C-alpha positions as CSV (number, residue, x, y, z in Angstrom):
1,M,-60.6,-53.7,-43.3
2,S,-57.5,-51.7,-43.5
3,G,-54.9,-54.4,-42.7
4,L,-54.1,-52.7,-39.4
5,P,-53.5,-55.2,-36.5
6,I,-56.7,-56.1,-34.7
7,I,-56.3,-56.8,-30.9
8,D,-58.8,-57.9,-28.3
9,I,-57.7,-56.2,-25.1
10,A,-60.6,-57.4,-22.9
11,P,-58.2,-59.5,-20.7
12,L,-56.4,-56.4,-19.7
13,A,-59.4,-55.2,-17.7
14,K,-59.7,-58.6,-15.9
15,S,-56.2,-59.4,-14.7
16,G,-53.8,-56.9,-16.3
17,G,-53.5,-59.3,-19.2
18,T,-50.7,-61.7,-20.0
19,A,-47.1,-61.2,-21.2
20,A,-48.3,-62.7,-24.6
21,L,-51.0,-60.0,-24.9
22,A,-48.6,-57.3,-23.9
23,R,-46.1,-58.5,-26.6
24,E,-48.9,-58.5,-29.2
25,I,-49.8,-54.9,-28.4
26,G,-46.1,-53.9,-28.3
27,D,-45.5,-55.7,-31.6
28,A,-48.3,-53.7,-33.2
29,C,-46.9,-50.4,-31.9
30,H,-43.4,-51.4,-33.1
31,A,-44.3,-52.6,-36.6
32,V,-47.2,-50.2,-37.5
33,G,-47.8,-47.7,-34.8
34,F,-51.5,-48.1,-35.3
35,M,-53.9,-50.8,-34.1
36,I,-57.6,-51.6,-34.0
37,V,-58.7,-52.4,-30.4
38,R,-61.7,-54.5,-29.5
39,G,-62.9,-55.6,-26.1
40,H,-62.2,-52.1,-24.8
41,G,-65.3,-52.0,-22.6
42,I,-66.7,-48.6,-23.7
43,A,-70.4,-49.0,-24.0
44,P,-71.9,-48.2,-27.4
45,A,-74.3,-45.8,-25.8
46,T,-71.4,-43.8,-24.4
47,V,-69.9,-43.4,-27.9
48,S,-73.3,-42.6,-29.4
49,R,-73.9,-39.9,-26.8
50,M,-70.5,-38.4,-27.6
51,R,-71.1,-38.5,-31.3
52,D,-74.5,-36.9,-30.9
53,A,-73.0,-34.1,-28.8
54,V,-70.4,-33.4,-31.5
55,V,-72.9,-33.4,-34.3
56,G,-75.3,-31.3,-32.2
57,F,-72.7,-28.6,-31.5
58,F,-71.6,-28.2,-35.1
59,G,-75.2,-28.1,-36.1
60,Q,-75.7,-24.9,-34.2
61,P,-75.7,-21.6,-36.1
62,L,-72.3,-20.2,-36.9
63,E,-72.9,-17.1,-34.8
64,Y,-73.5,-19.3,-31.8
65,R,-70.4,-21.4,-32.5
66,R,-68.2,-18.3,-32.9
67,G,-69.4,-17.1,-29.5
68,W,-67.3,-19.9,-28.0
69,S,-64.2,-19.1,-30.1
70,I,-60.7,-20.1,-29.0
71,T,-58.2,-17.4,-28.3
72,K,-54.4,-17.3,-28.0
73,D,-54.6,-17.1,-24.2
74,N,-57.1,-19.8,-23.8
75,Y,-56.5,-23.3,-25.0
76,R,-60.2,-24.2,-25.3
77,G,-63.0,-23.3,-27.6
78,Y,-64.3,-23.2,-31.1
79,I,-61.9,-23.3,-34.1
80,P,-63.4,-21.8,-37.3
81,L,-63.2,-23.7,-40.6
82,G,-59.7,-23.3,-42.1
83,F,-58.4,-21.2,-39.2
84,F,-55.5,-23.3,-38.0
85,T,-52.9,-23.9,-40.8
86,P,-49.9,-26.2,-41.3
87,N,-47.8,-23.0,-41.5
88,A,-45.9,-24.3,-44.5
89,A,-45.5,-22.3,-47.7
90,G,-48.0,-23.2,-50.4
91,V,-50.1,-25.4,-48.2
92,R,-53.8,-24.7,-47.9
93,P,-55.5,-24.5,-44.5
94,D,-56.9,-27.8,-43.3
95,L,-60.6,-28.3,-44.1
96,Y,-62.1,-28.7,-40.7
97,E,-63.8,-26.8,-37.9
98,G,-63.2,-27.9,-34.4
99,Y,-63.7,-27.5,-30.7
100,K,-60.8,-27.9,-28.3
101,L,-61.0,-29.3,-24.8
102,H,-58.3,-30.1,-22.2
103,F,-58.1,-32.0,-19.0
104,E,-60.6,-30.3,-16.7
105,V,-58.9,-28.4,-13.8
106,D,-60.4,-25.9,-11.4
107,A,-59.1,-22.4,-11.9
108,A,-58.0,-22.3,-8.3
109,D,-55.9,-25.4,-8.5
110,P,-52.2,-24.6,-7.9
111,V,-51.1,-26.5,-11.0
112,C,-52.7,-23.6,-13.1
113,A,-49.9,-21.3,-11.8
114,E,-47.3,-23.9,-12.8
115,C,-48.5,-24.2,-16.4
116,P,-50.9,-21.9,-18.3
117,I,-52.4,-24.7,-20.3
118,Y,-54.3,-26.0,-17.3
119,G,-57.7,-24.6,-16.4
120,P,-61.5,-25.2,-16.8
121,N,-63.0,-25.8,-20.2
122,K,-65.6,-23.7,-22.0
123,W,-68.8,-25.8,-22.0
124,P,-71.4,-24.8,-24.6
125,D,-75.0,-25.0,-23.4
126,R,-76.1,-26.4,-26.7
127,P,-76.8,-29.1,-27.4
128,P,-78.3,-30.1,-24.0
129,G,-76.1,-32.7,-22.2
130,F,-72.9,-31.7,-24.1
131,R,-70.7,-31.6,-21.1
132,H,-72.1,-34.8,-19.6
133,A,-71.6,-36.7,-22.8
134,V,-68.0,-35.5,-23.3
135,L,-66.9,-36.2,-19.7
136,G,-68.5,-39.6,-19.7
137,Y,-66.6,-40.6,-22.9
138,W,-63.4,-38.9,-21.7
139,A,-63.4,-41.0,-18.5
140,E,-63.7,-44.2,-20.5
141,C,-60.7,-43.1,-22.7
142,D,-58.7,-42.4,-19.6
143,R,-59.4,-46.0,-18.4
144,V,-58.5,-47.6,-21.8
145,T,-55.3,-45.5,-21.9
146,T,-54.2,-46.8,-18.5
147,L,-54.8,-50.4,-19.6
148,L,-52.8,-49.9,-22.8
149,L,-49.9,-48.0,-21.1
150,D,-49.6,-50.8,-18.5
151,A,-49.4,-53.3,-21.3
152,L,-46.8,-51.3,-23.2
153,A,-44.7,-50.9,-20.0
154,M,-44.8,-54.7,-19.7
155,A,-43.7,-55.0,-23.4
156,L,-40.8,-52.6,-22.7
157,G,-39.8,-54.4,-19.5
158,I,-40.4,-51.3,-17.3
159,S,-42.6,-50.7,-14.3
160,P,-46.1,-49.5,-15.2
161,G,-45.8,-47.0,-12.4
162,V,-43.5,-44.9,-14.6
163,F,-46.4,-44.2,-17.0
164,R,-49.0,-44.0,-14.3
165,R,-47.2,-41.3,-12.4
166,A,-46.7,-39.3,-15.6
167,F,-50.5,-39.1,-16.1
168,V,-51.5,-37.6,-12.8
169,K,-53.1,-34.3,-13.8
170,P,-52.0,-34.8,-17.4
171,L,-52.2,-32.4,-20.3
172,T,-54.5,-34.9,-22.1
173,N,-56.8,-33.1,-24.5
174,M,-59.5,-33.8,-27.1
175,T,-60.4,-32.1,-30.4
176,L,-64.0,-32.3,-31.6
177,L,-63.9,-32.2,-35.4
178,H,-66.3,-31.5,-38.3
179,Y,-65.1,-32.0,-41.9
180,P,-67.3,-30.8,-44.7
181,P,-67.2,-32.9,-47.9
182,Q,-64.3,-32.3,-50.3
183,S,-63.8,-33.5,-53.8
184,A,-61.4,-36.4,-54.3
185,A,-59.6,-34.2,-56.9
186,A,-59.5,-31.1,-54.7
187,D,-56.2,-29.7,-53.4
188,G,-55.7,-29.8,-49.7
189,F,-56.6,-32.1,-46.8
190,G,-59.2,-32.4,-44.1
191,I,-56.0,-32.6,-41.9
192,H,-52.6,-32.6,-43.6
193,P,-50.1,-35.5,-43.2
194,H,-48.7,-35.3,-39.7
195,K,-47.6,-37.4,-36.7
196,D,-49.2,-36.9,-33.3
197,T,-47.1,-35.3,-30.6
198,D,-48.8,-37.1,-27.7
199,A,-48.2,-40.5,-26.2
200,L,-51.3,-42.3,-27.4
201,T,-54.3,-41.3,-29.5
202,I,-57.7,-43.0,-29.2
203,L,-60.3,-42.5,-31.9
204,A,-63.8,-44.0,-32.3
205,P,-64.1,-44.8,-36.0
206,D,-66.4,-42.6,-38.1
207,P,-68.6,-44.5,-40.6
208,V,-67.8,-42.0,-43.3
209,G,-64.1,-42.9,-43.2
210,G,-61.3,-40.7,-44.6
211,L,-58.5,-41.4,-42.1
212,E,-55.4,-42.8,-43.9
213,V,-52.2,-44.2,-42.5
214,K,-48.8,-44.1,-44.3
215,R,-47.5,-47.6,-44.8
216,A,-44.0,-48.1,-43.3
217,G,-41.2,-48.1,-45.9
218,S,-43.3,-46.9,-48.8
219,D,-45.2,-43.9,-50.1
220,D,-48.5,-45.7,-49.9
221,W,-51.4,-44.6,-47.7
222,I,-53.9,-47.2,-46.5
223,P,-57.4,-46.5,-45.1
224,A,-57.7,-46.8,-41.3
225,D,-61.1,-48.5,-41.4
226,A,-62.4,-50.2,-38.3
227,P,-65.6,-51.9,-37.1
228,D,-68.1,-49.8,-35.2
229,D,-67.4,-51.6,-31.9
230,A,-63.7,-51.0,-32.1
231,L,-61.3,-48.1,-31.4
232,I,-58.4,-46.9,-33.5
233,V,-55.3,-46.4,-31.4
234,N,-52.0,-44.9,-32.5
235,V,-48.6,-44.1,-31.0
236,G,-47.5,-40.5,-30.7
237,D,-44.0,-39.0,-30.7
238,M,-43.8,-38.9,-26.9
239,L,-44.3,-42.7,-26.6
240,E,-41.9,-43.2,-29.5
241,L,-39.3,-41.2,-27.6
242,W,-40.0,-43.0,-24.3
243,S,-39.4,-46.3,-26.1
244,G,-36.2,-45.2,-27.7
245,G,-37.7,-45.4,-31.1
246,Y,-39.0,-49.0,-30.6
247,F,-42.7,-47.9,-30.9
248,R,-43.5,-46.1,-34.1
249,S,-45.2,-42.7,-34.4
250,T,-46.7,-43.1,-37.9
251,P,-47.8,-40.3,-40.3
252,H,-51.5,-40.1,-41.0
253,K,-54.0,-37.7,-42.7
254,V,-57.7,-37.1,-43.4
255,V,-59.3,-36.6,-46.8
256,N,-63.1,-36.5,-46.7
257,A,-63.9,-37.4,-50.3
258,S,-67.1,-39.2,-49.2
259,G,-69.5,-36.5,-50.2
260,R,-70.9,-36.6,-46.7
261,E,-70.3,-34.7,-43.4
262,R,-67.6,-36.3,-41.3
263,Y,-67.3,-36.0,-37.5
264,S,-64.6,-37.3,-35.2
265,F,-63.4,-36.7,-31.6
266,P,-59.8,-37.9,-31.2
267,Y,-58.5,-38.1,-27.6
268,F,-54.8,-37.3,-27.1
269,A,-53.1,-38.8,-24.0
270,V,-50.4,-36.3,-22.9
271,P,-48.3,-36.6,-19.7
272,R,-48.4,-34.0,-16.9
273,H,-46.7,-30.7,-17.6
274,D,-43.5,-31.3,-15.6
275,T,-42.7,-34.7,-17.2
276,V,-39.5,-34.9,-19.1
277,V,-39.9,-37.5,-21.8
278,E,-36.7,-39.4,-22.6
279,P,-35.8,-43.0,-23.5
280,L,-36.7,-45.5,-20.8
281,C,-34.8,-48.3,-22.5
282,P,-31.8,-48.5,-25.0
283,A,-32.5,-46.5,-28.1
284,Q,-33.0,-48.3,-31.4
285,P,-30.1,-48.0,-33.9
286,G,-30.1,-44.6,-35.6
287,F,-32.8,-43.2,-33.2
288,R,-31.6,-39.8,-31.8
289,R,-33.9,-37.3,-30.2
290,D,-33.4,-34.9,-27.4
291,P,-35.5,-35.2,-24.2
292,V,-38.8,-33.3,-24.3
293,H,-40.3,-31.2,-21.5
294,V,-44.0,-31.8,-21.8
295,G,-45.2,-28.4,-20.7
296,D,-42.8,-26.5,-22.9
297,I,-43.5,-28.6,-26.0
298,S,-47.2,-28.5,-25.5
299,A,-47.2,-24.7,-25.4
300,E,-45.1,-24.7,-28.6
301,V,-47.5,-27.0,-30.3
302,W,-50.3,-24.7,-29.4
303,R,-48.5,-21.5,-30.4
304,T,-47.5,-22.8,-33.8
305,N,-51.1,-23.7,-34.6
306,W,-51.8,-20.0,-35.1
307,P,-51.5,-18.5,-38.5
308,D,-48.1,-17.2,-39.5
309,A,-46.4,-18.6,-36.3
310,T,-43.0,-20.3,-36.8
311,P,-41.2,-22.7,-34.5
312,L,-38.9,-21.0,-32.0
313,N,-36.5,-23.9,-32.4
314,P,-35.9,-24.9,-36.0
315,D,-34.5,-28.3,-34.9
316,W,-37.8,-29.2,-33.2
317,D,-39.2,-32.2,-35.1
318,L,-42.1,-33.5,-33.0
319,G,-45.2,-33.9,-35.1
320,T,-43.4,-33.3,-38.4
321,L,-42.7,-35.7,-41.2
């Protein structure tokens, strides 16, 4: 295994867990920012259906996939191989193709007028059962996120209601990913080194591997390997900010040097659009970051994904190293 903390969270679903378990989860988020979670309660069949749906979609002809392409005015759809770039001089495009999905909202919902990121998803009709598989897995990730955020609130000594209210009609999203094989000696990444801008990320491990986490205080990268029945969970910049820097948003990257196709489907828990994220407890020594308006920063993350886009605010540092 990778050396990442392994935590059984099954007691959270039964009684909300104990202070000791909340401290264990909080300690992992403080020391590493990554953990391997067991006892999460997501049925293996739910994960398998999700993986089959991802593999099935990327197995469709390119012409079909391109028919569902993402556009600047729609935050959902197919992302061609190498299309989104790190937007840094001399850095090659990331070696993945993807499909972007967001929290499903009816187009008539008033929240769509408040923030343009909301709306219905594009649901491909191939492979059969794609939508059912995605929404079934998504609902389970929502459940696990609530359990973990309740525990992290306990670890911080704040009311769990603070986090729960922030995730009513959230900007939570998911990216379905296919990484073609790349040589270990090749320049470039499946996904370049970065930090997540969300609150929490949940990832079902892929048997091919390739996800690497930067070890705190060093230049070493360690593999984020996990058992098939576990989930990989990591802290994003918003949760780091909420905690005043106590929880660690840790850099990570993907290099698919396996010689095999790699598929993954990370789930990104993002608060509702009008949430302003700021420290909920005293900041750690040396931690300074301005409050973040979730809707504004989410739109900026989206905009700067596009080729040749540059940040509107040069001091903005969420997601950067």
